[in-house]
C-alpha positions in Angstrom: 157.8 -11.4 -165.6 156.1 -8.3 -167.7 155.5 -6.4 -164.5 152.7 -5.8 -161.9 148.9 -5.9 -162.5 147.7 -2.8 -163.8 145.2 -0.6 -162.2 141.7 -1.1 -163.4 140.9 2.2 -165.6 139.1 3.5 -168.7 142.4 3.6 -170.8 143.1 -0.2 -170.0 142.5 -1.3 -173.6 145.5 0.6 -174.8 147.6 -1.3 -172.5 150.4 -3.2 -174.5 150.0 -6.2 -172.1 146.2 -6.2 -172.5 146.7 -6.2 -176.3 149.4 -9.0 -176.0 146.5 -11.1 -174.1 144.0 -10.4 -176.8 146.3 -11.3 -179.5 147.1 -14.6 -177.6 143.4 -15.2 -177.1 142.7 -14.8 -180.6 145.0 -17.8 -181.7 143.5 -20.0 -179.0 141.4 -22.7 -180.5 138.9 -22.9 -177.5 138.4 -19.1 -177.9 138.0 -19.3 -181.8 135.3 -22.0 -181.4 133.6 -20.2 -178.7 133.4 -16.9 -180.5 132.4 -18.3 -183.9 130.0 -20.9 -182.8 126.7 -18.6 -182.7 127.4 -17.8 -186.4 128.4 -21.3 -187.0 131.7 -20.1 -188.5 135.1 -21.8 -188.2 138.5 -20.1 -188.0 141.6 -21.8 -189.4 144.4 -20.0 -187.6 143.0 -16.8 -185.7 139.8 -15.2 -184.6 140.9 -12.3 -186.7 139.8 -14.0 -189.9 136.2 -12.8 -188.8 136.7 -10.1 -186.0 138.9 -7.2 -185.6 141.5 -6.8 -182.8 139.2 -4.2 -181.0 136.6 -7.2 -180.4 139.0 -9.4 -178.9 140.4 -6.4 -176.7 136.9 -5.7 -175.5 136.5 -9.3 -174.5 139.9 -9.2 -172.8 139.3 -6.2 -170.8 135.7 -7.5 -169.6 137.2 -10.8 -168.7 139.9 -8.9 -166.8 137.2 -7.2 -165.0 135.7 -10.2 -163.8 138.9 -12.1 -162.8 140.2 -8.7 -160.8 136.8 -8.5 -159.0 136.7 -12.0 -157.8 140.6 -11.9 -157.0 140.0 -8.9 -155.0 137.4 -10.2 -152.8 138.7 -13.8 -152.3 142.4 -13.6 -152.9 145.1 -14.2 -150.1 147.7 -11.4 -149.9 151.4 -12.8 -150.1 153.7 -9.7 -150.2 153.0 -7.7 -153.3 151.3 -10.9 -155.0 147.8 -12.3 -154.5 147.0 -16.0 -154.2 144.0 -17.6 -155.6 143.9 -20.8 -153.6 142.4 -24.3 -155.0 142.7 -22.8 -158.3 144.3 -23.6 -161.7 145.2 -21.7 -164.7 142.3 -23.4 -166.6 139.8 -22.4 -164.0 140.2 -18.9 -164.9 138.4 -19.6 -168.0 135.2 -20.2 -165.8 135.8 -17.3 -163.5 135.7 -14.7 -166.4 133.6 -16.9 -168.9 135.9 -16.8 -171.7 137.5 -20.2 -172.9 141.5 -19.9 -173.1 141.5 -16.7 -171.1 143.7 -18.2 -168.3 146.4 -19.3 -170.7 146.3 -15.8 -172.3 147.0 -13.9 -169.2 149.6 -16.5 -168.0 151.2 -15.6 -171.4 152.3 -12.3 -170.2 153.1 -13.3 -166.6 149.9 -11.9 -165.1 149.0 -15.4 -163.7 151.3 -18.3 -162.7 150.1 -21.7 -161.6 152.1 -23.1 -158.6 151.9 -24.5 -155.2 151.2 -22.5 -152.1 151.1 -24.4 -148.5 151.1 -27.8 -150.4 148.2 -26.8 -152.6 147.6 -26.0 -156.3 146.9 -22.2 -156.7 147.3 -19.5 -159.0 149.5 -16.6 -158.0 148.9 -13.1 -159.5 152.2 -11.3 -159.3 152.5 -7.8 -158.0 148.7 -7.7 -157.9 148.7 -5.7 -154.7 150.8 -2.8 -156.0 147.8 -1.2 -157.8 144.9 -3.2 -156.1 144.0 -3.6 -152.6 141.9 -6.4 -151.3 138.2 -5.7 -150.0 139.1 -6.6 -146.4 142.3 -4.3 -146.4 140.5 -1.7 -148.4 137.7 -1.4 -145.6 140.5 -1.5 -143.0 142.2 1.4 -144.5 139.1 3.4 -145.2 138.0 3.2 -141.5 141.7 4.1 -140.5 141.5 7.1 -142.6 138.3 8.4 -141.4 139.8 7.8 -137.9 143.0 9.9 -139.0 140.9 12.8 -140.4 138.6 12.8 -137.3 141.8 12.9 -135.0 143.4 15.7 -137.2 140.1 17.8 -137.2 139.5 17.3 -133.4 143.2 18.1 -132.5 143.1 21.2 -135.0 139.9 22.3 -133.1 141.5 21.8 -129.6 144.5 24.0 -130.7 142.5 26.7 -132.2 140.6 26.9 -128.8 143.8 26.7 -126.8 145.8 29.2 -129.0 142.9 31.5 -129.6 142.5 33.6 -132.6 145.4 35.9 -131.8 148.3 36.2 -129.6 146.4 39.2 -127.8 143.5 36.9 -127.1 145.7 34.2 -125.7 147.6 36.7 -123.5 144.5 38.0 -122.2 143.3 34.6 -121.5 146.6 33.6 -119.6 146.6 36.8 -117.9 143.1 36.4 -116.6 143.8 32.8 -115.5 147.0 33.7 -113.5 145.3 36.7 -111.8 142.3 34.2 -110.9 144.8 31.8 -109.4 146.5 34.4 -107.6 143.4 35.5 -106.2 142.3 32.2 -105.1 145.5 31.5 -103.5 145.5 34.9 -101.6 141.9 34.2 -100.3 143.2 30.6 -99.4 146.1 32.0 -97.4 144.3 34.9 -95.9 143.9 34.8 -92.0 140.1 36.1 -92.4 139.1 33.2 -95.0 141.8 30.6 -94.2 141.9 28.9 -90.7 139.7 31.7 -89.3 137.0 30.3 -91.7 136.2 27.3 -89.3 136.1 29.6 -86.3 133.6 32.1 -88.0 131.2 29.2 -88.8 131.9 27.4 -85.4 131.0 31.0 -84.0 127.8 31.0 -86.1 127.1 27.5 -85.1 127.4 28.3 -81.3 125.0 31.1 -81.4 122.2 29.7 -83.6 119.3 28.2 -81.3 118.7 25.0 -83.3 121.7 22.4 -83.9 120.6 20.6 -86.8 122.8 19.3 -89.9 126.1 20.6 -88.9 127.8 18.9 -91.9 126.0 20.2 -94.7 125.6 23.5 -93.0 129.6 23.8 -92.7 129.8 22.8 -96.6 127.4 25.4 -97.4 129.2 28.0 -95.3 132.5 27.3 -97.1 130.9 26.7 -100.9 129.2 30.2 -100.5 132.0 32.0 -98.6 129.9 33.4 -95.7 132.9 34.4 -94.1 132.7 37.6 -96.0 129.4 38.5 -94.6 129.8 36.6 -91.2 129.4 40.0 -89.1 126.1 40.5 -90.8 125.0 37.0 -90.2 125.9 37.0 -86.6 124.4 40.2 -85.8 121.1 39.2 -87.3 120.8 36.0 -85.3 121.8 37.7 -82.1 119.2 40.5 -82.9 116.4 38.0 -83.8 117.1 35.9 -80.4 117.2 39.3 -78.4 113.8 40.4 -80.0 111.8 37.4 -80.9 110.6 34.9 -78.2 110.2 32.2 -80.8 113.8 32.4 -81.5 114.7 32.2 -78.0 112.7 29.2 -77.4 114.3 27.5 -80.5 111.4 27.8 -83.0 113.4 28.9 -85.9 114.3 27.7 -89.4 116.9 24.8 -89.6 120.2 26.6 -90.0 120.8 25.2 -93.6 117.5 26.8 -94.6 118.6 30.2 -92.8 121.7 30.1 -94.8 120.3 28.9 -98.1 117.6 31.7 -98.1 120.1 34.3 -96.7 117.5 35.2 -94.2 119.7 38.1 -92.8 118.7 40.1 -95.9 114.9 40.0 -94.8 115.1 43.6 -94.3 112.8 44.6 -91.1 113.1 41.1 -89.6 113.5 41.2 -85.9 111.8 44.7 -85.6 108.7 43.2 -84.5 108.0 40.9 -81.5 106.3 37.6 -81.0 102.8 39.5 -81.1 103.7 41.5 -84.0 104.0 44.9 -82.1 106.5 47.5 -83.2 109.4 47.4 -81.0 110.9 50.7 -79.6 113.4 52.4 -81.7 116.2 51.8 -79.1 115.6 48.2 -79.3 115.8 47.9 -83.2 119.3 46.7 -84.2 120.2 45.8 -80.7 122.9 42.9 -80.4 
């Protein structure tokens, strides 16, 4: 065999195999009659009696393009070869529209009539070395886009994780380590570890209204109210001591009290139920 199918390209007309196909075509009686019929001329032995080789090469390239496109769309891969099922060599003339062309490309072993799975077919040897069927080309294109996306995504992730410099990376790592150590320290601290539950329980025990303990406990833990537990407890006790409504239970829900941080109300608790100013000795009493 003369070798694999060449890749379709601008310089195709200069390929020796293409020129050989053109010469074989020029000597084909079917091609000669087809070529000269419009001008009602005849050829004795070759089409070159009326046209130059450049003409037959141009016809050859055009016909090859037709067969190449059809084969690329409907061919069945078989190793490096491409199989055109339910096809004979002479049927290639109809594919490209040039009489005698099937025989011409068979002369350089670019097409071989054979059987495949018990059916007559045309084999295009080594067609797939330089040409990819449409279905495979689409799959490869999609796979290539996926590959480029993954590479870009991984590069972005690596840049974010590595930072722009060793200094930035070291600062980030150091900050994270310090944060973890601080969180672990707070978690293990007696004031905010096991004691956190008892501080909330203390708040719950003194607050006049017992509504929504579970969300209150969650809020207490989330906002780390242990750090201001003394202020909260002092404020609740002062309000109860100074305000009759608080003593009677007419107070905000405990979750509302915590959400609004009512212990920061300033002069709250300095006035009684009737609004009169309380004596200085009573203000701040626990």
